[in-house]
N, C-alpha and C positions, 0 to 999 in steps of 0.2 A: 496322127494317134487320136482325136476327136475321133475322126473317118473310121479309125478302127472301133472307136471304142462304139459306135452307133448301130455300126456293124453287130456287132456283139450284142448291144439291145436289141438288136431288131429279131435275129437269129432267137436269143432265149423269148422277145414276147410271141413268134410264131408257136414254138414251144410251149407257152405260156395256157397262150388260148385254148389247144388242142387239150391240155390239162383240166384245164377250167372246166368245158364243154361237157368232160365226160366223168370230172367229177358233180358236175351240179344238175348231169342228164337227170334225177329225178325233179328239176326244179320245172316247173309249170312255161311251156316255152306259146299257148295259143291266145293267151288274151291277149283281145281287140284291142290297138290304141284309143281307138273313137273314147273307150271307156274310164282315158284320162289317168295314167298308170302313171307319168312323170310331176314332178313340182313347173308347176308356171310360176314363173319369176318375170317379177316387169318392176323396174329401176325407177324410182321417181327422183332420184337426182336431176337437176338442170336450174332452169331458171324457176323460181316460187317468187311471189310476194311479200315485202317487208314494208309493215309499216312499224311506227310509232304509235303511243297510248293513244295522243289526241290528231292522230292522223294528219297530223305536219308535215312526213313524213311518207309516201309512199312510192316503193321503187322497188325495180326487180332485183333482186340478187339470187347467186349461184346456192348451188346445196350442194356437194358438201361449202361450206364457208361460216362468218359469221358476222354482224354487222358491220362491226368495223372499217373491215374489207371490200364489203358489197357499198358500203357507203363512200369511200375513195374512191369505188372504180365509177361508181355512177359522179368522180368528180362534185362529190356533197362536200366532200372535208377534203383537207390535204396530207397527207403522210403523217399519219401520227406520230413517229420519230421526229418532228420536224422540229427543233425547239426545244419549244416550251407546250407544245400540244398534248404530252399528255396530262397534262391541268385544264390546257384549254378546252381537250374534249369530254373531261372528266364525266360530262349531263350523258353522253351514250349507253356508260355502263350504268347508269343510276334509272334511266329509262325500263319501262316494261315493253320491249318488241314484240312482234307477232308474224310467223312465216306461215305462209297460208300459198296451200297449190290444188288448181283444180283437175282434174286427171280423168281421163274416161280407163273402162275396166271393159277388156273382150268379155262377147258372152261365155267361152270356154271356160275362159277363167273362175265368171260369178258362176256357172254351174257348178263348182269343185265344192267338197262338203267342208274342206275349213280355209282359209283364207287367214292369213298372221300378216301384219307390218311388221316390220325390222329397222328400229333402225340404231345403225350402229354405233354412236356416239350423239349424245344431246348435252350440250353446255350450256344449266346446267338446270337449274328448276323450270321447271317446265309442266303445262295443263295441255291435252291433248285432244281434240275433237275430232271426229269425221261424221261428215253429215250434222250436224249437228249434235250429236250424241260424244259426251265422252269416255275415250276409250281406256285414256290414264294419263300417270303425272309420272315428273320426273327428279330426281332432286340429287344425281349422283354423274360427274361426267368422266364417269372411269368405268364404266359398264354399259353393256348394250342392254335393248329392250324391245319385247316384244308383246302386239298384241292382238288378240283376238277381234278380225273386223267380220270375216261370215257374212251374218245377216244383215251389214250395212252396204254393200259396194248396190251400185247402179251401172246406168250401162256408160252415160252421157254425167256428166256434170260433178263428179264428187270432191266434194269439199273438202280438204285436209288442213288442220290449223293446228301450229303449235305457239302456244300463248308463252312469253316468259314472263320469269318473275324478276326482275334485276337481283344479282346475285348478295351483291352488297346488302340491298332490302332488308333478303332472306336472312341472311349471315345475320344480322342487329335483331331478326327477330328471332330466331334461336337460341341467340347468344339469352335476350331479355326473358325468356319461356322457360333457362333455365337459370331456375329464384334459388332454387336449396343451398348453393354455392357457385363459387367465377369461376370458369375454366380459362385460365390465365397464359398468351397473351390479350389484350382486351384490343390493342390498336399497336400496328409497327412504330418505331421511333420515327419522329420530325422528321427526322433527313431522310425519310424514306420517301415520305409522300403519298402514301397508301390509303387502304383502306384497312377497317376493323373487324375482328369476329369472325377471321377467313378460319380459322379450327374450326366452326361449325357447320362446314359446306364442303362439301367433298366436290373439290377443284383445286385446279393445281393452284398451290398455296401462293407459289409466286406471281402470280395473276393479281395478288391486290398491291402487288409490291414487294420490291427483297433490295438488299442492301446492292446489285449489280442491276436490277432492272427498276423497269415502270409496270405503274398501277395499271394494270388495263383487266379488269374484269369482262372478260366477255360473254356473247350469246351465242348461237349457232350450233348448229347440224351439222355431223358428221358425214350423214348417207342413209341413204333411205330405200327401202324397196316391199314391194310385195310379193308373196309368195301366196302361192294356191296349192289346193292339194286333194285328195280323195282316200288315198291308202296310206303312207306314209312319207313322213320329210327327214333327211338327215341335216340333223341342226349341226355339227361340229365331227371332227374325223383329228385325231390325236396323234401323231406316232414319236414315241422315246425309246429308247433302247436302254438295256438293263442285264448290267456286266451277274450272268450268274457264276459265284467263288467256285461253288461247291463242285459244280459239271465242267468248269472251266470254258464256258459258253457263253456268246452273244442271244439275249433276246431283245424281237421286237416287240414293243406292245401297242398297239393300236385300240385304242378309246371312243365309242362311238358313242354320239347322244341320235337317240330320233324325238319327232313325235310322230304317236302314231292313234292312227283312226281306228283302224283295224286291225285285229290281230292277225301276224301271219307269221310266215316261216322263211328262210332263205340261204345263200348260197351265195358265201362272202370268198373272195380267194385274194392272196396279198403276194406278191411277188416284187424283190431285188434280185431283175432283173443280171445287172452285173455283177450278184453273187452265185447267179443260176440256181438259189435260193426262195421256194415256193409252197403257198399253203393254203389250201383250203379248207372251209370252216361252215359246218349249217349254224342256224341260230332261230333261237324263238326269241320274235318280238312282240311286247306285250307293251298296251299301255299305260298297264304300273310299271313295267320294265326297259323303261325305256332307254337305259346303258348298257351298251354292250362292249365285252371286252374280248380283240382277237391277240392269238400269245403265237410269234412266229422267231422258234426255233432256228439259230444254225447251227449249226454242230460246230464241233472242234476242229474237225478237218480241213474246213472253209477257212481260205486265207482272209482277213476281214484290214483294210490300211484303218488305223487310227485315225479322227482329227485331233490336231499339234494346235497349242498357242503358236501365234508371231514367233519366229526365232528360233521356233523347238521341233517344226518338222510340216506336213501338208496338210490342209487343210481338208483330206479328202471327207465326200457325201457320197450319198451312193441314194439314186430312185428309188424311190419307194410306190408300187401302185397297186391301188384296191381294184376289183370290179365286184361288182353284187346285185344279184336278182333275186326278188321274192317271187313268193308265187302268184302273186296278186297283180306278175308280169314289172313291177315299177324297177330301175334299174341304178345302178350307182357305177360311178367313177371317179378317182379322186387320183393324184399326183403330188406328190410331197417330195422331198430333201429327209433323210438319216442322217450322223455322222455315230457314229463309235468311239465315245471316250469314256473316264472313268474320273470324278474328281471327289476329294475330300478334305477336308477341314483339319489340320493336324495339332490337338491342344492337349500338348502331353510336358511330363517331367524335363527339362534340362539341366545337365550334369551343373553341378557348380552355378547354380542360380538359382533363385525363388520362381515361383510361379510356372507357366504354363509357356510353351510355343505355340506360335501360331503359323499358321503359313499351308499353301495351299498346293496339295497334289494330285498332277493333272498324272494320269496313266501311267499312275506309281511314280510318278520323280517330279521332285519337289522343284516349283516356278517358282523366282521371283518375278513380283506382281509390277512390271515398269508403266505407268499411263499417270490420267489426272480425273478428273470428276468431269462428267458430262452436265450442264441443264438447257431447258429447253431452246430449241434453235430460233424461235419467233414467238413472239409476245402471240402472232396468231397464228396457229397449230395449220391452219388451214395454206399456209406459206409457204412453209417448209415442203420442199420439192425432194424427189429422190435424189435428185445432183449434190444439192446442195449437203444432203446427208454424205453422201459418196463421200464429195469432197473434202470434209469435215472429219471423216474417219479413214479415208486415207490418207491425209496429213496424217493421225497421227501415227498408222502404220510407219508411215516413212522418217519418223521421228521415234522408228525403234520402239514406240509403244505395243504390249500387249495384253492395256487392261485397261476400262475405261466402269467408274462407276453408275450409273444411272441414277442420280441424287432424288431425296426422298418429298422435297420442294414443288418438282415438275411436275412428268407425264409422263405415263409407260407410255415409250415410245411405238409408233407405229412399225407394225411389222418389215418394211425394207430396212429398217437399221437394224433390227437383230439379224437378218438375212446377209446383211452386210457383214456386222460382225462377223456369221458364221465362216459366209466369205473370205473376211481378211483375217481371221485366227485373230479378233480383238476379246477377252473375256468380260463379260461383265457382271460387274456385282450390280445387281438390281435390288434398289431399295424398294421399298412399300411408299406412297406417297402420303407422307406425313412428315413433317417437319418445322424443328423449332418451337414447339408447342406443344400444349396438354390439349387434351382429346375428351369431348363429352360420351358419356356410356347409355346413354338413352338406348331404346330396345329399338325405335325404328333407326337410328343412327346405326346402331351394328347389323341390326338384318343388311343394308345398305353395301356396310364393306362389307358383310360377310360374301356377300352376291360377288360385290368388284374383285375380289379375291380370288373367288374361283373361279370365274369369268378368265382374269388377268394368268392367275398359275395355268391354265389349259391354253389355255392362248399360246404363252411363251416357252412351255417349259418341254416344246421339242428343238425348240435352240441348244445346238450344242457348247453354242458361244455365254451362254449364263453360267455362272458359277456356284452362284451363291443368292440366295432369299434374303435381304435386312431388313427388317420390321419397320425401321423407320431412322430419322435420321437428327441424332443428338437429345433427343428425347430422355432418352435416361443420365445427362448429363444431365439434363433441362435440371430434374429434380433431384439428383444428388447433392449437387453443387448449390442448388437455392438458386435457378435464376432468375425464380418471380417473388422470391419475396415472400415464400408460404411460409405460414408460424408451424413452427415442432407440433405440436399437437395437430394440427389438418392436413398431415401429409401423410399420415395412413389411408387416408380417403385415396389420395391421387395416385398413389404406389399402386392402390387396391383397381382404382381405373385404369393405372398401364396395366396392371397385370391381366386386368379381363380383357380388355382390348387386343394386345399384340401376344399374348399369348392362350389367354385358353381359348381365344377365339381366329387372330390369323395365323399364330406359327401352330395351332392343330387343324385347321384347312390345311395348310403349308401340308403340313407332316402327313397328313392322309390322300393329299392331289400326289404329291412327287414325292418321290424316296430316293430318286439318283443325283442331290444335291441337298448341301446343308443350308441350316436356316439361323439366319440371326435375328435375336431379337431389338439392337440397336445397335448403332455408328455414331460416336465411337462407344467400344463396350470395353465390358472384360470378359468376354466369352464364358465360358464352362463357372468363371469365378462368379461373374455375375449371378446367374442361375443358380448356384450354392447360396449368394446372400439376398436371392429371394428376386432377382430379375432387377431390383438397384442398387449399384453396388454403393462401396462407400466412396470410393475414386475410381470413376470410371478409364481415368487416363493413366493409371497405372501401368507405368510401361514394361512391365514384368507380365502385362496378359493383354490379348486382345489390340484390338488395333486404338491409334488414336491420333485424336484431331490438334492440330500445334498452331496456334499465330503469335508474333511477337513480330511487329511491328517498327519499334523505337529500339530493341538491342540490336546491338552491331550483329547484325547475320554475315558478316564475314567471320567471327568468332562460330564455330563450330560447336565451341564448348555447351552454349547454350541450348541443342537442340536435344532433345529427350532421344535419348537410344535406346526406341521403341522397337515393339516383336514388330509392328504393323505399322506404315504412316500412312492413311488413308485419308487424310484431309492437311495441306499445309500449304502457304502461299503467301503473297505480294503485289498489293496495284500497284498495276500500269495504266497510260494512258494509250487508248489507239492513237493512228497517225492522221496529218492529217486531212493526206486523202481520205480516211473513211469517215472524221467530223465533219469536213468540210461539203459532206450532204447531205447536213441536216443541221445548219448553224448560215451565219454571216456573217461579216466582217467584224460585226462590233462584238462581237462573241469571242473572239481570237486574243484572247487574254487571259491567262493562268488564273488571276483573281476574278473573270467577268461573270456576271447573273448568269450565263448557261454552263459555266462550269461548274460553278456551286448547285446550278442545279438539278449537273447531270450527276453529280457525288451522291450517291445515296449512303456511303460509309462516315460515320460520324469523323470527322479532320480527318476523312482519308487525303484529302489535299494535301495538307500539311504534314501529314508525315510521308509521304511519299519524298515529299524533299529533304525531313529531316534526317529519313533513312540514306538519302541520298550523298546527303552534308557529308554524310562523317568519312567518306571516300574519295568524292568528286569536290571540284567547284564549280557552284552552278550557274547555269546559263546568265551571264549578264550584257546581252547585245541591246545598243542603245537604238534598232530596229527591233517595231514592235512586231511583228512575226515573226522576225528570225527567233526574239525572245520566248515567242510564242510556241514557234515549232521545235527549239533549243530544250525548252520547259517538257514538252512531251520525250524527243527521244531519251531525255537524261531519265525518266521513269522509267522507260523502257529498257534501258542499261539496267539501271537499280535491281528492279523487279526478275531480268535474268539472270544476272550475276547472283541475286540471294536465292533465287534457286535453283542455281546451279550450283553453290556451295552446299546446301542443305541436301539435295537429292543425293550427290556424290559424298555427302558421309552419314547416308543412309543406305548405300551400295557397298559402301565399304565394313558395314557393322555385317554385312551377312553373317559371316561363319565365326565372328568371335564374342567371347560374354567380357565386360571389362565392368566391376564392381557389381556383376550379377545381372547387367542390362546387354541386349544387343541380339546377335540370331536376328536381327533387322530381317524380312520375308517379304518386304512390298513398299514400294514407292510412289505416293498416287495425289502429285498435286490438285492443290483446285483453283483454278478450271482450265479446261480445254476449252471453250469456246462461250459466244457472246450473243445473249439476247436482241442486244441495242446498240445504239453506236456510244458508247459514256465508258470512265474509267472502270476500272476491274481488274478481276485476277487472271483472266483469262491470259491462253498464249496465241489464240487463234482471233481475230477482230472480227465482227461481224462483218458478213459480207466475203470473208474465205482467205483473210489478210493473213498471211504470219507474222506477229509480234517475234522482237529478238529474241524473245525468252522461246519460243516453238522452233526456231534454228539452233538456238546452244544445243534443246534437248533431243536433237539430233547426236548429238554429242556425248551427254550423260548419259543416255539410254542405250547407249552405242553394248553389243554383244558385248565385244572384249573391251578394257578401258584402264586407265592408269587414273588415280585419283593420287591429288598432290595436297598436303598441309602443311601446316609448321606447330609443332610440341618440344616449347620449353627450345627454342631456337634449332631446332633439327629438323632440317627438310623430310617429312617421309615418304614414301608413295608406294601406292597397295595397288596390286592387280588382283580386276575386279571381271568377275567372266560368267555369261548364262550359258557356257557350251555344253556341250557332253562329254568334251572330249578334254583332257588333259593337254599344256600347250608350256614349252620352256624356253621364256622368256630371258632378257634383258631388260632395262629398263636403261633410255636414255638420254639423258640429261643437258638441254642446251641453253646458257646462260648469251645473253644479248644485251647490248647497252642499248637507252632508248634512240642514242643519239646515228645509232648504225645497222642495216642491216647485216653486216657479219658479225656471224656468234663469235664472242669473246672468249667462248672454251665449250669443250665436251666433255661430259662426261659417263662412261658407260658400268653399270653394275654386274656383279658376280651373275652369273644363269642362278634361273630359279625358278620352278615348279608350279603354276598356276592349277589348281585341278578345276576340273570342269565344273560348274557350279557352285563356287566356291570364293574370295577372296584372300588374297593375303601381303600380309609385307615382305614386301622387295627391295626396298633399296631405303637407309637413312643416310644424310650426309648433315652436319652441322653446319650451317648458313654461313657463320661468320667464317668456317674454314674454306665454304666453296667460297666465298665471295675476294678469298684471299686468297686461296690457287689460282685465281681466274685471275687476279687481278684487275686493276682499273676499275673495280668495282666497288660499290655500293648497296644500300637498302635502296636508295631513292634514284639510283641512274642507270640500275640493270635490272629484269626481271628473268623468269626461270621459264622455258620450255620443255618438257617431260612427252614421252611415249613408250610405250613399249615395241620391242624387236623378237625375231625369233632368233635364239641363240646362234643356230650354223646358220642361218642366213640375214646377219645383219641389216641387209638392204631389203627384207618383207617386214613392213611395220603393221601388226594389229592394233585396231582400234584408231582411237581418233589421236591428233597432239594437244595435248591440253597446257595449262598455264599455270602459273601462279605468280600475282603479286608481291615484291617482297613488301611493301612499305603499303600506305591508302596513296592513291591515285593523283588525288592532291596534295601529295607531299613529295609527288615523283619528280625527278626532272623528266618528262614526257614534255615534246618540242612538237612546234607547230608543225605540219605538214600539209605537202600542196599537193592532192593525188588527182593525178590526171588521168582521164579514160576516154574510149573506143567505146565505139559499139557496131558491131557486123552482124549481120545475119548468117543462122548457117543452116538450111530448110527451114523446118517451122518455130527455131529457135531462136536466141539471140545472146552474142559472147560479147559481155560488157570487160575488156583489158585494161586494168586499170595499174598502173607507174607512182611510184612515192620511191624517194629515199632516205626514210628513215622510220622505225619504226609505228604504226597510225593502232589504234586503240579501236575498239568497238566502230569497227568502217560499216555503216549502216546507206546500204542505195535504194533506193526510192524512187520510183517512176511515174506519181503523182497518179493519175486517174487509171493509167491501163493496168489492168486486172493483169494478175498473172504470180509468179510465181520461179525469186531468185534458189539457185539452187544454195549458194549460202550466204550467207547475210551477218551483220555483227561484229566480223571475225576479226584476231589480230591479224596485221597484214605485217609477214616479216621477211619481204621479198621484195625485190626491183619492180617485179612483174608482176601480176595475178591474172587471169580469167575465171570469169564468175560468167554461168549461163545462168541465162530469165529462159522462161516457161510462161508467155501469154496466154491469156484467155479470149482473148478476139485478137483481131485481127487489127497488125500494127507496122509499124516502119522503124529501120533504123532512125529514120532522121527523126521523126516524132519523140523516139526515145530520149536520143541524144538533146532533145531541148528540152524533157521534163525530166531526165534525169537532176537529181539532188542529192549528194555525196555528203553527207556527215561524219566525224570522227570527232571519235573525245575532247581531243584538244580544239576543235572548231569552236563549242560551243561558249569559252571564253578568250 
């Protein structure tokens, strides 16, 4: 098929070039290339010199890169993530560092009429000089910078110097200068061990610390190049697709930004070869009109395949080519991908419920968003590789996710991230980078934010994966619920600042730059209701509107009645510790205790380590081994059990609430738990550890995010089982309930419901059964001695199962008759994978397989073992053997820890 497509593209291209030359026959073709018609580009990436303020450090440093990674590469510091190094290396971020480069410029380049230094990103506050002349300053890591340097270049020994001011120092100075009133919070909680006044600098807010990550306020450069030209330079080309409902056709809009030395005219052609669609345009490009737009209409008789989220269809993208030539002889060629999809945020009245709906409609179809929240994958962004991003994003897709929220305290991710989301069908809720704070509104701050927003929207809006912009994380809630103790009389000026920043500036820019997707001012928010209330609602957590964030660490997470029956759950979660193999890389034996100084240091959430065990103790017997190392590993394990089961219960509650209104609440259409990934090795809310290893939660997410799912729970001694479907087709199904005794792998009894119709995109109650009656009917069962499993089967073919088998514990497992089990395992190689065959003679719960430092992924883990034999396949990420895996295998089930 790929070969056929390439031939189609080639055929279309031949026709396209013939047409291009014909339609552009009035363009001049007699310009001699010696005139320097093209843009000369010289990369300045590579080896620079890095020094600190007093010159005690002078070392080579790679660009792109940052100070910390440069020092580590030269073996001048250890791994900054090792043990307490985040504190021991605090001095690095408090120093002022300087990057310098000596480079030559070819004669032909120096003859050009204009030369520009382009900085893809500068982190963060710097003064830049070239050959001793200051060419500019920077104060925002989220934008690019360009500086005219035409009169400053020499042939040899051009000296480019980027002198950084420590971000911590700059932020403190800006806070001090803001003397009229304070802009809280001043500092993070002491448990975070971070730096102060991060809200005064346009830098990743989590780089000064967060409740799941370290403080590493980096300094560095993302990429630098010299561009020189005589006539015209194409600065950016952005393609987006727009549905014209009045004509029932698609338009491709391409926005071109030029830097123009001499006014010119040119011919530009857009081609979608796979659709056999093309059009040529004559443009007049002037210095005072550097932005141009091309509109390619795709007639309604052209068949276009739409882009769909994961699980709802294909992620079709089309190649778009642009060729251009000006009368001065400058040529342009761009290749990009475009996709066709519409997205709407639906907020409208709901019968029998106060408030408004809140859901996304993609290509006219309501979509339940299933997924998580994304944080930066590393404190040092130059270490984030495409392979790392693909592994994490593929892990999301493999867990049946279709959405991620790029959280507002981190970074706008690199292009590769969004391209992968396009490819994989992951919808992106994109925050702007403001989080958990109030912000100043001085003119220079607003101006740099405006440029940041313009650049980011133009860079990202071509990606079909992005379905919504959001102005900030939790800042509406911070004002509304008075996080910072602001006196009532002073509140209006903070609300005014909030509206100035997010509404009058950010929203205004987004609405101007991008009409293809919705904008929310904050998250959580009441959406349209918040806007009606002046953009700061009285209660932004109102479940009748918008999205909610909900955390409750000490209330019983098995009690579904405590969860808000919200329209959209965009944050919820519980902490856990990563595995021993992940932690051992950054610790030593003295640290391997749940109450060690290391464990306390790594925990950045107040009382977090205690809260995990307190929540676990509600339903499990806590580890009590007399072996210190086993006790430590068992504590890590029980936190993952607790987290996985808690998030399972909460997510299933949200999924079964999608089609019903109870007491005016419900119609939930999104469940994004906090959080997907980790920034370092420590306790957090993540389901994937730093390094890519899945926690138990992520393995369970494969099931609880399944497209078709049976959800069971108890209400008033009644077992209720819902069917949930994300499909677009209806299914006629029955529920099969199987009851087991803890002591036996032979079912005690099986019950099958009457057939029910499970509508596509719906949730419906499919079975009710009195729990006392079920136990009585099965015989030999009590709440303590038995457990229940259930799944969905085709009515016409009971052997055809839809979705996973789920379970319900009828009492806390600490009160159950769970028996000790002896699980035996053998390992065999099968091509590039390994088969682990497990055998046991009684029910085992939360069976966890671990092969220490052998990186890879088990196809299933953290499961209930309900058969005498089960085979689990393991995909290693490095060469290994069955012998090594057998030697390093650790098997843990719940009954093994006490």
